[in-house]
Every structure is written in C-alpha cells, then in structure tokens.
GUKOLVEX-321750 format. One record per residue (C-alpha): chain; residue number from 0; y, z, x. Coordinates in steps of 0.05 Angstrom, whole numbers, m for minus. Last residue first. Example, Ala and Ser with C-alpha at 12.3 -4.5 7.8 and 13.67 -1.06 7.14 Angstrom:
residues 2
 gutor lomar      Y      Z      X
     A     1    m21    143    273
     A     0    m90    156    246
This chain:
residues 459
 gutor lomar      Y      Z      X
     A   458   m177     72     46
     A   457   m125    127     45
     A   456   m100    135    116
     A   455    m58    196    136
     A   454    m41    184    209
     A   453     30    159    192
     A   452     10     92    221
     A   451    m51     92    175
     A   450     m7    108    116
     A   449     39     52    136
     A   448    m18      2    141
     A   447    m42     23     72
     A   446     26     12     43
     A   445     33    m56     76
     A   444    m35    m77     50
     A   443    m13    m52    m18
     A   442     37   m108    m16
     A   441    m16   m156    m40
     A   440    m15   m121   m107
     A   439    m64    m83   m151
     A   438    m36    m31   m154
     A   437     39    m18   m144
     A   436     62     10    m77
     A   435     85     82    m73
     A   434    138    106    m24
     A   433    118    163     23
     A   432     90    114     74
     A   431    161     92     93
     A   430    181    163    115
     A   429    114    176    149
     A   428    120    110    187
     A   427    190    128    213
     A   426    243     79    192
     A   425    286     45    244
     A   424    333     18    189
     A   423    326    m54    213
     A   422    251    m48    227
     A   421    237    m15    159
     A   420    282    m64    123
     A   419    247   m123    154
     A   418    180    m92    134
     A   417    197   m101     61
     A   416    221   m170     78
     A   415    155   m190    110
     A   414    120   m191     42
     A   413    155   m254     18
     A   412    138   m297     78
     A   411     68   m268     79
     A   410     56   m294      9
     A   409    m19   m302     22
     A   408    m40   m283     92
     A   407    m18   m265    162
     A   406     35   m210    166
     A   405     68   m186    230
     A   404    109   m123    242
     A   403    157    m94    292
     A   402    195    m32    315
     A   401    173     22    266
     A   400    204     88    287
     A   399    178    144    331
     A   398    120    191    342
     A   397     88    139    386
     A   396    134     79    378
     A   395    115     36    319
     A   394     80    m30    309
     A   393     53    m52    241
     A   392      3   m108    231
     A   391    m16   m135    162
     A   390    m78   m178    157
     A   389   m107   m246    144
     A   388   m158   m281    100
     A   387   m172   m251     31
     A   386   m142   m306    m11
     A   385   m185   m313    m74
     A   384   m131   m292   m123
     A   383   m171   m232   m146
     A   382   m196   m216    m76
     A   381   m124   m213    m50
     A   380   m105   m169   m109
     A   379   m160   m119    m94
     A   378   m143   m111    m20
     A   377   m205    m98     22
     A   376   m206   m165     57
     A   375   m130   m165     64
     A   374   m140   m130    130
     A   373    m98    m71    153
     A   372    m75    m67    225
     A   371    m40    m10    262
     A   370    m12    m17    332
     A   369     20     40    371
     A   368     77     23    418
     A   367    101     38    489
     A   366    165      2    507
     A   365    174    m28    576
     A   364    213    m87    547
     A   363    158   m135    569
     A   362    107    m89    536
     A   361    146    m90    470
     A   360    152   m166    474
     A   359     77   m172    484
     A   358     60   m126    426
     A   357    107   m163    381
     A   356    176   m137    367
     A   355    219   m145    305
     A   354    198   m188    246
     A   353    139   m235    236
     A   352    110   m280    183
     A   351     48   m324    180
     A   350     28   m361    117
     A   349    m43   m380    100
     A   348    m36   m439     89
     A   347     24   m455    131
     A   346     95   m435    116
     A   345    110   m402    183
     A   344    162   m348    173
     A   343    210   m313    221
     A   342    245   m249    202
     A   341    313   m227    229
     A   340    309   m151    240
     A   339    318   m147    315
     A   338    372   m201    310
     A   337    420   m151    280
     A   336    479   m199    271
     A   335    544   m169    296
     A   334    602   m153    249
     A   333    661   m148    296
     A   332    727   m131    262
     A   331    787   m177    273
     A   330    793   m180    198
     A   329    791   m253    176
     A   328    766   m286    240
     A   327    717   m229    253
     A   326    688   m232    182
     A   325    684   m308    186
     A   324    645   m305    251
     A   323    596   m251    228
     A   322    584   m287    161
     A   321    570   m352    198
     A   320    522   m315    245
     A   319    484   m288    184
     A   318    479   m357    153
     A   317    456   m386    219
     A   316    402   m333    224
     A   315    380   m353    154
     A   314    375   m426    176
     A   313    333   m409    236
     A   312    341   m431    308
     A   311    333   m361    336
     A   310    388   m340    385
     A   309    391   m349    461
     A   308    444   m403    465
     A   307    480   m423    401
     A   306    472   m496    380
     A   305    421   m480    326
     A   304    468   m438    285
     A   303    538   m412    300
     A   302    595   m427    348
     A   301    667   m402    350
     A   300    731   m428    381
     A   299    792   m383    371
     A   298    791   m357    442
     A   297    752   m404    488
     A   296    695   m366    520
     A   295    659   m373    454
     A   294    667   m329    392
     A   293    604   m312    353
     A   292    635   m243    339
     A   291    584   m191    361
     A   290    535   m242    391
     A   289    591   m269    438
     A   288    576   m343    443
     A   287    545   m389    495
     A   286    536   m461    471
     A   285    469   m496    481
     A   284    470   m561    520
     A   283    426   m536    577
     A   282    468   m472    580
     A   281    541   m481    558
     A   280    608   m447    568
     A   279    667   m466    524
     A   278    734   m468    559
     A   277    761   m527    518
     A   276    767   m602    526
     A   275    698   m609    560
     A   274    666   m587    495
     A   273    688   m651    462
     A   272    629   m652    413
     A   271    593   m714    435
     A   270    531   m683    469
     A   269    529   m620    427
     A   268    472   m632    379
     A   267    425   m579    407
     A   266    354   m602    422
     A   265    293   m583    379
     A   264    221   m565    393
     A   263    159   m602    415
     A   262    136   m631    349
     A   261    119   m704    365
     A   260     78   m734    308
     A   259     32   m789    332
     A   258      7   m842    283
     A   257    m57   m878    267
     A   256   m101   m835    311
     A   255   m159   m846    359
     A   254   m182   m788    401
     A   253   m188   m787    477
     A   252   m247   m780    525
     A   251   m249   m855    540
     A   250   m174   m853    552
     A   249   m188   m812    614
     A   248   m172   m738    618
     A   247   m119   m706    662
     A   246    m70   m694    606
     A   245   m108   m694    540
     A   244   m120   m763    511
     A   243    m90   m799    452
     A   242   m115   m867    433
     A   241    m68   m903    386
     A   240    m97   m947    331
     A   239    m94  m1021    319
     A   238    m82  m1022    394
     A   237    m47   m979    445
     A   236    m89   m942    496
     A   235    m90   m876    533
     A   234    m26   m845    506
     A   233    m15   m777    538
     A   232    m22   m706    515
     A   231    m11   m637    544
     A   230    m67   m587    543
     A   229    m72   m512    546
     A   228   m100   m515    476
     A   227   m134   m575    444
     A   226   m140   m561    369
     A   225   m178   m597    314
     A   224   m159   m589    241
     A   223   m217   m594    192
     A   222   m202   m542    138
     A   221   m244   m490    175
     A   220   m203   m507    237
     A   219   m139   m489    198
     A   218   m167   m420    180
     A   217   m189   m406    252
     A   216   m122   m429    279
     A   215    m86   m382    231
     A   214   m127   m322    253
     A   213   m120   m340    326
     A   212    m44   m345    320
     A   211    m41   m278    283
     A   210    m83   m245    337
     A   209    m39   m275    391
     A   208     23   m243    359
     A   207     77   m296    354
     A   206    115   m322    415
     A   205     76   m387    420
     A   204     51   m408    351
     A   203    m14   m439    377
     A   202    m46   m406    436
     A   201    m60   m422    509
     A   200      4   m461    516
     A   199      9   m537    524
     A   198    m11   m551    452
     A   197    m45   m614    427
     A   196    m63   m615    353
     A   195   m115   m661    321
     A   194   m111   m679    247
     A   193   m153   m719    199
     A   192   m117   m728    133
     A   191   m145   m701     67
     A   190    m86   m672     29
     A   189    m98   m600     53
     A   188   m107   m623    125
     A   187    m40   m659    124
     A   186     m1   m599     98
     A   185    m34   m549    146
     A   184    m24   m595    207
     A   183     48   m607    186
     A   182     61   m532    183
     A   181     25   m522    249
     A   180     67   m574    286
     A   179    132   m548    258
     A   178    117   m475    275
     A   177     90   m488    344
     A   176     28   m527    361
     A   175     61   m586    396
     A   174     38   m657    399
     A   173      7   m675    332
     A   172    m43   m732    328
     A   171    m51   m759    258
     A   170   m108   m796    225
     A   169   m106   m823    154
     A   168    m30   m824    144
     A   167    m10   m811     72
     A   166     40   m861     46
     A   165    115   m874     49
     A   164    123   m823    105
     A   163    191   m792     90
     A   162    181   m721    117
     A   161    145   m752    177
     A   160    208   m788    201
     A   159    249   m724    208
     A   158    189   m688    238
     A   157    190   m738    294
     A   156    149   m802    295
     A   155    110   m847    342
     A   154     73   m898    300
     A   153    125   m909    247
     A   152    194   m883    264
     A   151    197   m917    331
     A   150    204   m854    373
     A   149    188   m863    447
     A   148    128   m821    469
     A   147    121   m828    544
     A   146    173   m774    557
     A   145    179   m727    498
     A   144    239   m723    450
     A   143    269   m662    419
     A   142    280   m663    344
     A   141    354   m655    327
     A   140    401   m595    327
     A   139    458   m561    291
     A   138    531   m583    291
     A   137    559   m515    274
     A   136    622   m508    316
     A   135    677   m464    285
     A   134    750   m478    300
     A   133    805   m427    290
     A   132    879   m432    278
     A   131    863   m502    256
     A   130    890   m572    266
     A   129    856   m634    240
     A   128    871   m702    270
     A   127    848   m764    231
     A   126    818   m830    250
     A   125    798   m884    200
     A   124    778   m882    127
     A   123    703   m886    141
     A   122    710   m829    191
     A   121    729   m812    262
     A   120    753   m740    262
     A   119    792   m708    318
     A   118    791   m632    318
     A   117    847   m591    350
     A   116    851   m515    352
     A   115    839   m512    427
     A   114    831   m582    456
     A   113    806   m649    431
     A   112    745   m622    396
     A   111    699   m671    361
     A   110    687   m690    289
     A   109    646   m748    262
     A   108    665   m768    192
     A   107    675   m744    121
     A   106    724   m687    110
     A   105    703   m635     59
     A   104    762   m592     37
     A   103    735   m525     15
     A   102    767   m501    m50
     A   101    711   m451    m67
     A   100    695   m493   m129
     A    99    692   m556    m87
     A    98    643   m523    m39
     A    97    601   m499    m98
     A    96    599   m569   m128
     A    95    576   m599    m62
     A    94    522   m545    m56
     A    93    496   m559   m126
     A    92    494   m634   m114
     A    91    458   m624    m48
     A    90    408   m577    m82
     A    89    392   m629   m134
     A    88    386   m684    m82
     A    87    336   m643    m41
     A    86    293   m625   m101
     A    85    293   m696   m127
     A    84    274   m724    m58
     A    83    215   m676    m54
     A    82    192   m697   m123
     A    81    196   m770   m103
     A    80    152   m756    m41
     A    79    102   m718    m84
     A    78     98   m777   m131
     A    77     92   m827    m74
     A    76     33   m787    m44
     A    75    m10   m785   m107
     A    74    m61   m731    m90
     A    73   m124   m740   m131
     A    72   m159   m688   m173
     A    71   m234   m689   m187
     A    70   m245   m675   m260
     A    69   m232   m605   m283
     A    68   m272   m541   m292
     A    67   m236   m475   m291
     A    66   m286   m419   m279
     A    65   m246   m387   m224
     A    64   m287   m418   m167
     A    63   m281   m485   m204
     A    62   m206   m485   m190
     A    61   m218   m501   m117
     A    60   m191   m572   m121
     A    59   m133   m547   m164
     A    58   m113   m497   m111
     A    57   m115   m549    m55
     A    56    m71   m596    m96
     A    55    m22   m539   m111
     A    54    m21   m521    m36
     A    53     m7   m593    m16
     A    52     51   m598    m65
     A    51     78   m532    m38
     A    50     73   m556     33
     A    49    111   m620     16
     A    48    167   m581    m17
     A    47    166   m534     42
     A    46    181   m592     89
     A    45    236   m620     43
     A    44    271   m552     39
     A    43    264   m526    110
     A    42    277   m589    150
     A    41    308   m657    141
     A    40    360   m653     85
     A    39    367   m579     68
     A    38    351   m548    134
     A    37    378   m604    178
     A    36    447   m604    148
     A    35    466   m591     75
     A    34    528   m634     68
     A    33    512   m708     72
     A    32    528   m743    137
     A    31    589   m743    182
     A    30    610   m672    163
     A    29    677   m639    176
     A    28    692   m577    134
     A    27    765   m560    126
     A    26    779   m488    107
     A    25    837   m446     81
     A    24    819   m372     84
     A    23    823   m332     20
     A    22    781   m276     51
     A    21    720   m282      6
     A    20    731   m358      7
     A    19    711   m357     81
     A    18    639   m342     59
     A    17    632   m412     29
     A    16    659   m447     91
     A    15    618   m404    138
     A    14    554   m419     99
     A    13    573   m493     98
     A    12    576   m494    174
     A    11    518   m448    192
     A    10    473   m476    137
     A     9    490   m548    154
     A     8    558   m582    145
     A     7    580   m590    217
     A     6    648   m583    249
     A     5    688   m527    216
     A     4    763   m523    217
     A     3    788   m453    200
     A     2    855   m424    179
     A     1    879   m495    167
     A     0    945   m523    192
C-alpha cells in the first residue's frame, strides 16, 4: 500500500512525486512512456530549444549592425535537431536520477483506475495492481485534431510531429494563431520558411491584450509571416503541394504549402483512465477538482495539470497544483494555487508575457482599471541590444492595487516575474515605484511604468 499512486509522469505527476519526499510519503509513479511528459518531451523544452536556435541564427545574420562582419551564416537543420534531442535526453536523465534519489518507484505501463485507491497497470512485464491511500491523476493532454485535417505526420502534422521535422519545410500553413501557432510561425520565419497563419478569432493570441497581439503580429509580418484573421481553413486541392483556402473561399484564392501544422489547442488525455469506476466529475473530458486541494468528487482521488477543468494548461501551473495536492494529502491543510498570479509566456521573437487581468477580463469582472504603458523605444538598454519593439503595460484599480500586467519585447518572459509578485501581493503602484531599477536595463521599463501609475513619471 502506497501513500500515493500517481498516473502520469509529466510536470504534474513527477512534480507531485518529487514534492512528496518532503513529507516522507511512499510513491509509485506510473508512466507508459519516458518520464518528463509533454513539456519535457514534446512541448516546452524542445520547442524553446528550436526557438533559441532560430534566435541565434537571426542574431548572427544581423551582426553587421553591431560592427561584427561575418560571412553569410547558414542554418543547418539536422544540427539544431540533434542539439534539441541532446537537451531533452540530458534533462530526462537528470529527472530519472532525481526520482530515484527521492525513492520514487517508477512503474512502466499504462495505468487506469479500477475503483477508489486501485490502479491497474498494463506494462511490458504484464499486469499489476497498485493500491494507494491516495491516487493522483496527471495524464496530461495531446494535440487536438481538426475535422478535414487527418494527421499523417508528414503533410498534416501536429506540434508533436513538427518538433521532429527532419528538414526545414519551405512553405507551411499554420491553422491556429494561439501560443503554439505563433511560436512555430516565429521559428520558421527566422530560419527562412514561408508561413501563413489562419486564425478563427479577430486577433492572434486570443485572451491576451489586443495591443500585445497586434504588436507581435506586426513584428512577425515584417519577417514575412502572413495572417488571415477571422478565417477558418480548408484544403482546396491535394497535389505536390497542398492548397489551403480560407473558409468560404474557392481553392483558386488559396495558398500553396508543403505541409500544414494544426495548432488548435489540446485535448485532455482521460479517455482510458477508468474514470467511470470512481465518482469523478468531468466536463468535456476535463476532470473537475477543488482548486484549494486538487481533490476530485471522489475522496482520495486528486487531479493536476492539463486534465483539470478551468485551469491554465501550463507546466508551472501543474507544478503548483502538484504542491497543493501533496500538501493537502500530507497535512490536511489546503494550500490553494493563486491562479491570479500565474504568468503566461509566448516565446516568440519578440516575447509576450502576461500575468493577472487584461483590460477585457477586468471589464468582464466589472472592475474599473487604469492602464499605463511604457514603450521600450526610449529604454537605453533596449536600444543598445537593438530590440526596441514592444512595451510594458500595467493595470491597477484607481487608487488601488496592481491587478495585471503585460510585457511585449525582449526577455518579456523573465521580466514578467517582477510584475507577478506585484499582482500576487496586491502592491500599490506607489509602493512598487519606490524601489530602484538598475540603469541601463530592460526592467527600467517596468520602473517607468510604475512611476507613471503612481502619477509621478520620470521620463
């Protein structure tokens, strides 16, 4: 009898297993693939490895602006692919060693519930029944499909397939202008591919500040990416190339591409999890869980990560949920995740990052806010590194605390964490503005925005 049996070895699952060691809980971690999950194997880490390679290539190509003269660089796709694989394998080895060090028993195979506290595992060594005082579900998600676009791994691909393209595709149609679609558009544009993005909504990055989406779209268009907004896509013709047309248009008005990347979101991996054997409630396949404890309607059964209904599908959110679940299991004390202060980052070039409320979400909540923007154009460090596009936006209640922020620009994913603390601690603009930012730094844009919000601007 284990204290906790975990199904799924991604960030939520392995995070819970590692954190359980703080409470001396005995843990069995069931994983049918390699530990690491979507983030490490097919998402965050490999995708950002590709984006970093593309950014280095782009930087070298523009080195002449800094007085550094080189011959024309070339992007060797197989080398970048091999580097990505080395990074992933190295992190998998490290994680496997850490799980062993924390005395987590990793059980290979497919796990499913067979009642409260019971997990059946079908693995390479046969069937096995694991019993646990608690069971934690962390099976993650998979790329969602789209009718009319059957995945074949070559011409119609998901983000999983695209991370292992053996060579650079010349022309790519991307269906979906969310985070995944935009990151691939940025990567491909930087290495010389032609890209067209179809997005059903009237802006890319739905849910982000419209101004941030427009700014990123403008920068990607300058690098050759085409966007069709408010438009679905359909296949007009199959041939040596695929003709993609916007919904309602004829094939004659379409664009020819070599491959189509479908990036329309992710679906929870709960179809073969034995949820019908316990009192777990679901919503379109997502599992309902108490946000204070991550416990489901079945006592002793918990859920974290991408399979949880109504929470952000982010690796760092899964880590936080795993900590909340293990804390409650060990102590009986709720330790809820503060989703208000969970940042979201788009690793495009430039980056986009957000935390807390946007203007639209504040309005929907009936909350009046003040909005203060500061452009990177006047920031000395941004001019020095040649990255002046973008801005910092801070939202606060009139006379009240900071409730949200967005950064578009270089290192936005790093800068957002300063603003994360302000949102999480409900800091007043004048309180945060009293702290001094080093000069010259990109973070001065945050300081300037805070001084403006405090009604005492400097520049």
